SEBADO-823452 format. One line per 10 residues: number of its first residue (from 1); their letters; for each residue x, z, y of N, C-alpha, C, CB. Coordinates in nm, 2 decimals, m for minus. Glycine has a CB too. Layout:
SEBADO-823452
NUM	a	X:Z:Y:X:Z:Y:X:Z:Y:X:Z:Y; ... $
end
This chain:
SEBADO-823452
1	mdfkiylgdm	m5.77:11.58:m8.48:m5.89:11.50:m8.46:m6.00:11.59:m8.39:m5.95:11.44:m8.58; m6.09:11.53:m8.32:m6.20:11.60:m8.26:m6.32:11.51:m8.30:m6.19:11.62:m8.11; m6.44:11.57:m8.32:m6.56:11.50:m8.36:m6.68:11.55:m8.29:m6.58:11.52:m8.52; m6.76:11.46:m8.24:m6.88:11.49:m8.16:m7.00:11.40:m8.21:m6.86:11.47:m8.01; m7.12:11.46:m8.21:m7.24:11.38:m8.23:m7.32:11.39:m8.10:m7.32:11.43:m8.35; m7.35:11.28:m8.04:m7.42:11.28:m7.91:m7.52:11.17:m7.90:m7.32:11.27:m7.79; m7.65:11.21:m7.88:m7.76:11.12:m7.87:m7.77:11.02:m7.99:m7.75:11.03:m7.74; m7.74:11.08:m8.11:m7.75:11.00:m8.23:m7.63:10.91:m8.27:m7.87:10.91:m8.23; m7.53:10.92:m8.18:m7.40:10.84:m8.21:m7.29:10.94:m8.25:m7.36:10.76:m8.09; m7.20:10.89:m8.33:m7.09:10.98:m8.37:m6.96:10.93:m8.31:m7.08:10.98:m8.53 $
11	yildyhkgvi	m6.88:11.02:m8.27:m6.75:10.99:m8.20:m6.64:11.07:m8.27:m6.76:11.02:m8.05; m6.53:11.00:m8.29:m6.41:11.06:m8.35:m6.29:11.04:m8.25:m6.37:11.01:m8.49; m6.22:11.15:m8.22:m6.10:11.14:m8.14:m5.98:11.14:m8.23:m6.09:11.25:m8.03; m5.91:11.04:m8.24:m5.78:11.03:m8.32:m5.67:11.06:m8.22:m5.76:10.89:m8.39; m5.59:11.16:m8.24:m5.48:11.20:m8.14:m5.39:11.08:m8.11:m5.40:11.31:m8.20; m5.37:10.99:m8.20:m5.27:10.88:m8.18:m5.34:10.75:m8.14:m5.19:10.86:m8.30; m5.46:10.73:m8.17:m5.53:10.60:m8.14:m5.63:10.59:m8.03:m5.59:10.55:m8.27; m5.71:10.70:m8.01:m5.81:10.71:m7.91:m5.94:10.75:m7.97:m5.82:10.57:m7.85; m6.05:10.70:m7.91:m6.19:10.74:m7.95:m6.26:10.62:m8.02:m6.27:10.78:m7.83; m6.32:10.65:m8.13:m6.40:10.55:m8.21:m6.54:10.60:m8.21:m6.34:10.53:m8.35 $
21	sfditpsqai	m6.64:10.51:m8.18:m6.78:10.54:m8.19:m6.83:10.46:m8.31:m6.85:10.49:m8.05; m6.91:10.53:m8.39:m6.97:10.46:m8.51:m7.10:10.52:m8.55:m6.87:10.48:m8.62; m7.17:10.44:m8.63:m7.30:10.48:m8.69:m7.29:10.47:m8.85:m7.42:10.40:m8.64; m7.37:10.54:m8.92:m7.38:10.52:m9.06:m7.52:10.47:m9.09:m7.35:10.65:m9.14; m7.54:10.36:m9.16:m7.67:10.30:m9.19:m7.73:10.38:m9.30:m7.65:10.15:m9.22; m7.86:10.36:m9.33:m7.93:10.42:m9.44:m7.87:10.39:m9.57:m8.08:10.39:m9.44; m7.80:10.27:m9.58:m7.73:10.24:m9.71:m7.59:10.29:m9.71:m7.73:10.08:m9.73; m7.56:10.38:m9.62:m7.43:10.44:m9.61:m7.31:10.35:m9.58:m7.40:10.51:m9.74; m7.34:10.24:m9.50:m7.23:10.16:m9.45:m7.19:10.21:m9.31:m7.28:10.01:m9.44; m7.06:10.21:m9.28:m7.01:10.25:m9.15:m7.00:10.13:m9.06:m6.88:10.32:m9.17 $
31	iikgryqtds	m7.06:10.14:m8.94:m7.06:10.04:m8.84:m6.99:10.09:m8.72:m7.20:9.98:m8.81; m6.87:10.03:m8.69:m6.80:10.07:m8.57:m6.87:10.01:m8.45:m6.65:10.04:m8.58; m6.91:10.09:m8.35:m6.98:10.04:m8.23:m6.89:10.02:m8.12:m7.09:10.14:m8.19; m6.78:10.09:m8.11:m6.69:10.07:m8.00:m6.56:10.15:m8.01:m6.76:10.11:m7.87; m6.46:10.12:m7.93:m6.33:10.19:m7.93:m6.28:10.21:m7.79:m6.23:10.12:m8.02; m6.21:10.32:m7.77:m6.14:10.34:m7.65:m6.00:10.37:m7.69:m6.20:10.45:m7.55; m5.90:10.28:m7.68:m5.77:10.30:m7.74:m5.68:10.36:m7.63:m5.72:10.17:m7.79; m5.60:10.45:m7.68:m5.50:10.52:m7.59:m5.39:10.58:m7.68:m5.57:10.63:m7.51; m5.28:10.60:m7.62:m5.17:10.66:m7.70:m5.12:10.79:m7.63:m5.06:10.56:m7.72; m5.20:10.85:m7.55:m5.15:10.97:m7.47:m5.16:11.10:m7.54:m5.23:10.97:m7.35 $
41	gyqrmaiysn	m5.20:11.11:m7.66:m5.20:11.23:m7.74:m5.31:11.33:m7.69:m5.07:11.30:m7.72; m5.43:11.28:m7.67:m5.54:11.37:m7.63:m5.58:11.45:m7.75:m5.66:11.28:m7.58; m5.62:11.58:m7.72:m5.65:11.67:m7.82:m5.80:11.71:m7.83:m5.57:11.79:m7.81; m5.87:11.70:m7.72:m6.01:11.73:m7.71:m6.09:11.63:m7.63:m6.03:11.87:m7.64; m6.22:11.62:m7.66:m6.30:11.52:m7.59:m6.44:11.58:m7.56:m6.31:11.39:m7.66; m6.50:11.53:m7.46:m6.64:11.56:m7.43:m6.71:11.43:m7.40:m6.66:11.67:m7.31; m6.84:11.43:m7.42:m6.92:11.30:m7.40:m7.04:11.34:m7.33:m6.95:11.23:m7.54; m7.08:11.25:m7.23:m7.20:11.27:m7.15:m7.26:11.13:m7.12:m7.17:11.35:m7.02; m7.39:11.13:m7.11:m7.46:11.01:m7.07:m7.58:11.05:m6.98:m7.50:10.92:m7.19; m7.60:10.99:m6.87:m7.72:11.02:m6.79:m7.82:10.92:m6.82:m7.68:11.02:m6.64 $
51	nldnevllal	m7.80:10.83:m6.93:m7.90:10.74:m6.98:m7.93:10.62:m6.88:m8.02:10.81:m7.02; m7.84:10.59:m6.79:m7.86:10.48:m6.71:m7.77:10.37:m6.76:m7.83:10.51:m6.56; m7.83:10.25:m6.78:m7.75:10.13:m6.83:m7.67:10.16:m6.95:m7.66:10.09:m6.72; m7.71:10.25:m7.04:m7.64:10.28:m7.17:m7.50:10.31:m7.15:m7.65:10.16:m7.26; m7.47:10.38:m7.04:m7.33:10.42:m7.00:m7.29:10.55:m7.07:m7.31:10.42:m6.85; m7.18:10.56:m7.13:m7.13:10.68:m7.19:m7.00:10.72:m7.12:m7.11:10.67:m7.34; m6.99:10.85:m7.07:m6.87:10.89:m7.00:m6.79:10.98:m7.10:m6.91:10.97:m6.87; m6.66:10.96:m7.10:m6.57:11.04:m7.19:m6.48:11.12:m7.10:m6.49:10.95:m7.28; m6.46:11.25:m7.14:m6.36:11.33:m7.08:m6.26:11.36:m7.19:m6.43:11.46:m7.02; m6.14:11.33:m7.17:m6.03:11.35:m7.27:m5.93:11.45:m7.21:m5.96:11.22:m7.31 $
61	anqhgiy	m5.88:11.54:m7.29:m5.79:11.65:m7.25:m5.67:11.66:m7.34:m5.86:11.78:m7.23; m5.56:11.69:m7.28:m5.44:11.72:m7.36:m5.39:11.85:m7.30:m5.33:11.61:m7.35; m5.27:11.89:m7.33:m5.21:12.02:m7.29:m5.18:12.02:m7.14:m5.08:12.05:m7.36; m5.18:11.91:m7.07:m5.14:11.90:m6.93:m5.26:11.87:m6.84:m5.04:11.79:m6.92; m5.37:11.83:m6.88:m5.48:11.80:m6.79:m5.60:11.74:m6.86:m5.43:11.70:m6.69; m5.70:11.71:m6.78:m5.83:11.65:m6.82:m5.84:11.52:m6.75:m5.95:11.75:m6.79; m5.88:11.42:m6.83:m5.89:11.28:m6.77:m6.03:11.22:m6.79:m5.79:11.19:m6.83 $
end
């Protein structure tokens, strides 16, 4: 797994399922905000946003390349 916090959002990369974006409320409830599902075995991720239209860009990498 890989984990990132970016602009107040949390992201988890699961090697087998993909990326999950979530928040934790003040009452400690977990709210899943979005998912990017894949089965390609990515091992690392990077996240970037230029803050236009709430768009988030993901870079995913495995042993063979960056996507």
